[in-house]
C-alpha positions in Angstrom: -12.4 30.6 4.9 -9.1 29.5 2.5 -10.4 29.0 -1.5 -10.0 25.7 -3.0 -7.1 26.5 -5.4 -3.7 24.8 -4.9 -0.6 26.0 -6.7 1.8 23.4 -7.0 5.6 23.5 -7.6 7.5 21.2 -10.2 4.7 19.2 -10.6 6.1 16.2 -12.5 7.9 15.0 -9.4 6.8 12.5 -7.8 5.7 14.7 -4.6 3.7 17.2 -6.2 2.1 14.5 -9.2 0.7 12.9 -5.9 -0.8 15.9 -4.5 -1.9 17.0 -7.9 -3.7 13.8 -8.9 -5.3 13.6 -5.1 -6.3 17.5 -4.7 -7.9 17.4 -8.1 -10.1 13.9 -6.6 -10.9 16.2 -3.9 -12.4 19.6 -6.0 -9.5 21.3 -6.0 -8.2 23.9 -8.7 -4.7 22.9 -9.1 -2.0 25.5 -11.0 0.5 22.5 -12.0 3.6 24.2 -12.2 6.0 22.1 -15.1 9.3 22.9 -16.8 8.3 21.0 -19.9 4.6 20.6 -20.8 5.1 17.3 -22.9 7.0 15.7 -20.1 4.6 12.3 -19.5 3.3 13.6 -16.1 2.9 16.8 -17.5 0.2 15.4 -20.1 -0.9 13.1 -17.6 -2.0 16.1 -15.5 -3.6 18.4 -18.3 -6.3 15.4 -18.6 -7.5 15.5 -15.4 -10.5 17.5 -14.2 -9.4 20.5 -11.8 -5.9 20.6 -12.8 -4.5 23.8 -15.0 -0.8 23.2 -16.3 1.9 25.7 -16.2 4.9 26.0 -18.5 7.2 28.6 -16.7 10.2 29.9 -15.2 11.0 29.3 -11.6 13.2 32.8 -11.9 10.4 34.9 -13.6 9.3 37.0 -11.1 5.9 37.4 -13.1 5.1 34.1 -13.9 5.4 33.2 -9.8 3.2 36.2 -9.2 0.8 34.5 -11.7 0.8 31.3 -10.0 0.3 32.5 -6.4 -1.8 35.2 -7.1 -5.6 34.3 -5.5 -4.4 31.2 -3.7 -4.6 30.4 -0.5 -2.3 27.2 -0.2 0.7 25.8 -1.8 2.8 22.8 -2.1 6.7 23.4 -2.8 9.3 21.0 -3.8 12.2 23.2 -5.5 15.0 21.1 -7.1 18.0 21.3 -8.9 17.4 23.3 -11.8 19.2 26.1 -11.7 20.2 27.6 -7.8 17.9 25.7 -5.6 18.0 27.7 -2.6 17.9 31.3 -5.1 15.0 30.1 -6.8 13.0 28.7 -3.0 13.6 32.3 -1.3 12.2 33.9 -4.8 9.2 30.7 -4.7 8.9 31.8 -0.9 9.3 35.9 -1.3 6.2 35.3 -4.1 4.0 33.5 -1.7 4.8 36.2 1.1 3.6 38.6 -1.6 0.9 36.8 -3.0 -0.6 36.1 0.8 -0.6 32.7 0.1 -1.7 31.6 3.8 -0.3 28.2 4.0 2.6 26.9 2.2 4.3 23.5 2.6 7.8 23.2 1.8 9.4 19.9 1.1 12.6 20.1 3.0 15.3 17.6 4.1 18.2 17.8 6.9 21.5 19.3 7.4 23.3 17.1 9.1 26.3 19.4 9.2 24.2 21.6 11.9 24.1 18.7 15.1 28.3 18.8 15.8 28.2 15.1 15.2 31.1 15.8 12.4 28.2 14.5 9.9 29.3 16.5 6.6 26.0 18.0 4.6 24.6 15.8 2.1 24.4 18.9 -0.7 21.1 17.9 -2.3 19.6 18.4 0.8 21.6 21.1 2.7 20.2 23.7 0.1 16.5 22.6 0.9 17.6 23.0 4.7 18.8 26.9 3.8 15.4 27.6 2.0 12.9 26.2 5.2 15.1 28.1 7.6 14.6 31.5 5.5 10.8 30.5 5.1 10.1 29.5 8.3 8.0 31.6 11.2 10.3 34.3 12.4 11.8 33.4 15.8 15.4 33.2 17.1 16.6 30.3 15.6 19.9 28.6 15.9 21.3 27.8 12.9 21.1 30.7 10.2 19.9 33.7 8.1 16.8 36.4 7.4 13.8 34.9 7.9 10.6 35.9 6.0 7.8 34.7 8.7 5.6 32.9 5.6 3.0 30.7 7.4 4.6 27.2 6.7 4.9 23.2 7.4 7.9 21.8 6.3 7.3 18.1 4.9 10.3 15.6 5.1 10.1 13.3 2.9 11.6 9.2 3.6 13.5 6.9 1.0 11.1 5.7 -2.1 10.1 2.8 -2.4 10.3 3.5 -6.0 14.1 4.2 -6.1 14.3 0.3 -6.9 15.6 -0.7 -10.4 17.6 -3.8 -11.1 18.7 -1.9 -13.7 22.6 -0.5 -12.8 21.7 2.7 -11.3 23.7 3.6 -7.9 22.5 3.3 -4.5 19.3 1.3 -5.3 20.2 -1.2 -7.9 18.3 -4.7 -7.0 21.1 -6.4 -9.4 19.5 -9.8 -10.9 21.8 -12.5 -10.5 22.0 -15.7 -13.5 19.7 -17.6 -11.0 17.2 -15.3 -11.1 17.7 -13.5 -7.5 18.4 -10.2 -6.5 21.4 -8.5 -4.7 21.0 -4.6 -2.8 24.2 -3.5 -1.9 24.2 -0.2 -0.2 26.1 1.9 2.7 22.9 1.4 5.2 23.6 -0.5 8.1 21.7 -3.9 8.0 20.0 -4.0 10.8 18.9 -0.1 11.6 15.7 0.7 10.6 15.3 3.4 7.7 12.2 5.3 7.0 10.4 4.5 3.8 7.3 5.8 1.3 5.6 5.1 -1.2 5.8 9.1 -2.9 3.4 7.9 -6.2 0.9 6.7 -3.3 1.0 8.4 -0.4 2.0 12.5 -0.5 -0.8 13.5 -1.7 -3.5 12.4 1.3 -0.8 13.1 3.6 -0.6 16.6 2.3 -4.2 17.3 2.0 -4.5 16.3 5.7 -2.3 18.8 6.9 -4.1 21.8 4.5 -7.5 20.0 6.0 -6.1 20.6 9.6 -4.5 24.0 9.5 -2.0 25.9 10.6 -3.6 25.8 14.2 -1.9 22.3 14.4 1.1 22.2 11.7 2.3 25.8 12.0 6.1 25.6 12.0 6.5 22.2 12.5 8.6 19.1 10.5 6.4 16.2 9.5 8.7 12.9 8.6 6.6 11.7 5.7 7.4 8.0 6.1 5.2 5.0 6.5 7.4 2.4 7.4 10.9 2.0 9.6 12.5 -1.4 8.0 16.0 -2.3 8.0 18.1 -3.1 4.6 17.4 -6.4 5.4 13.7 -7.0 6.9 13.3 -4.7 3.4 14.9 -8.0 1.2 13.0 -10.2 3.0 10.1 -8.4 2.1 10.9 -7.8 -1.5 11.6 -12.1 -1.6 8.6 -12.6 -0.2 5.9 -10.4 -2.6 8.4 -11.4 -6.0 9.2 -15.7 -4.8 12.3 -14.8 -5.5 15.6 -14.8 -3.0 16.7 -10.9 -2.4 19.8 -10.7 -0.5 21.4 -7.3 1.5 25.0 -6.8 1.1 25.9 -3.9 3.0 28.9 -1.8 0.7 30.7 0.9 2.6 31.4 2.2 -0.9 28.6 2.8 -3.9 29.0 1.4 -7.1 29.0 3.9 -9.5 28.6 1.9 -12.9 27.0 4.7 -15.3 27.8 8.5 -15.8 25.6 10.3 -13.3 25.5 14.3 -12.5 28.5 15.7 -10.8 26.0 16.8 -7.8 24.5 13.4 -7.4 28.3 12.3 -7.3 29.0 14.1 -4.0 25.2 13.4 -2.6 26.6 10.0 -2.5 30.0 10.8 -1.1 28.4 12.2 1.3 26.0 9.3 1.9 28.7 6.7 2.5 30.0 8.8 5.2 26.2 10.0 6.7 25.2 7.0 6.9 28.0 4.2 5.7 30.9 5.2 8.5 28.3 7.5 11.0 25.2 5.3 11.1 23.6 8.6 11.8 20.1 9.3 11.7 18.3 9.9 8.4 16.2 12.7 9.3 18.7 14.4 12.0 18.8 14.7 15.6 15.7 17.8 14.9 13.2 15.0 14.3 14.4 11.7 15.2 16.3 12.7 18.9 14.4 11.0 21.7 12.8 8.6 19.2 13.3 4.6 18.9 15.7 4.1 16.4 15.8 0.7 16.5 12.2 -0.4 16.5 10.9 -1.5 12.9 7.3 -0.5 12.0 5.3 -2.1 9.5 1.9 -3.4 8.7 -0.7 -2.0 9.5 -1.5 -2.9 13.2 1.1 -0.5 15.0 0.6 3.1 14.3 4.8 3.9 15.2 4.2 5.6 18.6 7.2 6.6 20.0 8.8 6.4 16.4 9.4 9.3 13.4 6.8 7.4 10.9 4.0 8.5 14.1 3.1 11.3 13.1 2.6 10.6 8.8 0.7 7.6 9.9 -2.0 9.6 11.9 -2.5 12.0 8.8 -3.2 8.9 6.0 -4.2 5.2 7.1 -3.9 4.0 3.7 -0.3 4.1 2.8 1.6 1.5 0.4 4.4 -0.2 2.0 7.5 -2.1 0.7 5.9 -5.9 0.4 2.9 -4.8 -1.6 5.1 -2.2 -3.7 7.6 -5.0 -4.1 4.2 -7.1 -4.9 2.1 -4.9 -7.2 4.2 -2.0 -8.7 8.2 -3.0 -8.9 7.5 -5.3 -11.9 5.2 -3.0 -14.2 8.3 -0.3 -13.5 10.7 -3.0 -14.4 8.5 -4.0 -17.4 7.8 -0.2 -18.5 11.9 -0.2 -18.4 12.4 -2.5 -20.9 13.1 -5.3 -18.7 11.8 -8.7 -19.0 12.6 -11.1 -16.0 9.2 -10.7 -14.4 7.7 -13.3 -17.1 7.8 -17.1 -15.7 11.1 -18.9 -16.7 13.0 -15.9 -17.8 15.9 -15.5 -15.2 18.3 -12.7 -16.9 17.8 -8.9 -18.5 20.4 -9.7 -21.1 17.6 -9.6 -24.0 17.0 -5.6 -22.5 18.1 -3.8 -25.2 18.8 -0.5 -25.7 15.4 0.5 -25.0 15.8 0.2 -21.0 18.6 2.9 -21.2 16.1 5.3 -22.5 13.1 5.1 -21.5 14.6 5.0 -17.3 17.1 8.2 -16.2 18.4 9.5 -12.9 15.8 11.6 -11.0 16.6 14.2 -9.4 13.1 16.1 -9.4 12.2 14.8 -5.9 14.0 14.6 -2.5 14.7 10.3 -3.0 18.4 9.9 -2.2 
């Protein structure tokens, strides 16, 4: 029977941090790789029982051997620190050499492989390349060498936590002078898209995948999303939760008001085409072919049968939806970023000050778009 030591990679990201918190609470011994031990999340995790925080380079073969030594389970979410494909393959090779018995890799689709004229999203397609390298050896229509590592692949939906009233692209809930919000994005207004509260729900779902084991999930792709909501409905739920009007406006171009990394700019340009121009399925045809893309799924009474969220809902029933997030979490996150609109009678963020920008940054440490 596999031991209860779990190795995690990039544990300051929302996905792996969620896994670390839940695993530690369930009695797993967690080896949590971080890039910086002084990161706020790393400091938090280091205070938990059963968690050992390890700072190291993912390009260091000796460090990877130490991280995986004696471990039977691993959850890996590669990020854009260095060459993500090279690092992802090195992690897979090290896990294979160490005898990892169940490797869960956080992947994403490459929309260019479906023959529809959709471009690849650069921050996602690298993950798909790594996925194809590590999945079980068998005839594969896509590409490349494969090493046959026993693995499951999770595809994350859009993070609820992406929303902010700060002027960051794609998920800016822009505060208006009258206290209402406007969200502009290239997602089609009435097309349901998948949503995930990563900090709250990735951990329980991943631990259930480990519990079910490879007999159920070997080589399988699982969409980690618990709600399917069109942007208009998301804004309606924000309105109800915040008791402020929230309006969605379709915009084929993403408004960029702050400096962003070049790689993220290329990602946003691809999103304008894949989702704005073509209205392509978020997870691609492998996961969404044959599903009902027109069906919205929200609330706890619908198990999502016939949709891409069905498997996630079967893994974990205690998920947090957009409305609860908007009511309970969004105002807290905004306050932590130095904003004050949520205080009664205040309708402007003009006084937020320089500190708001210092407390928030564009986060490329996960699969979020």
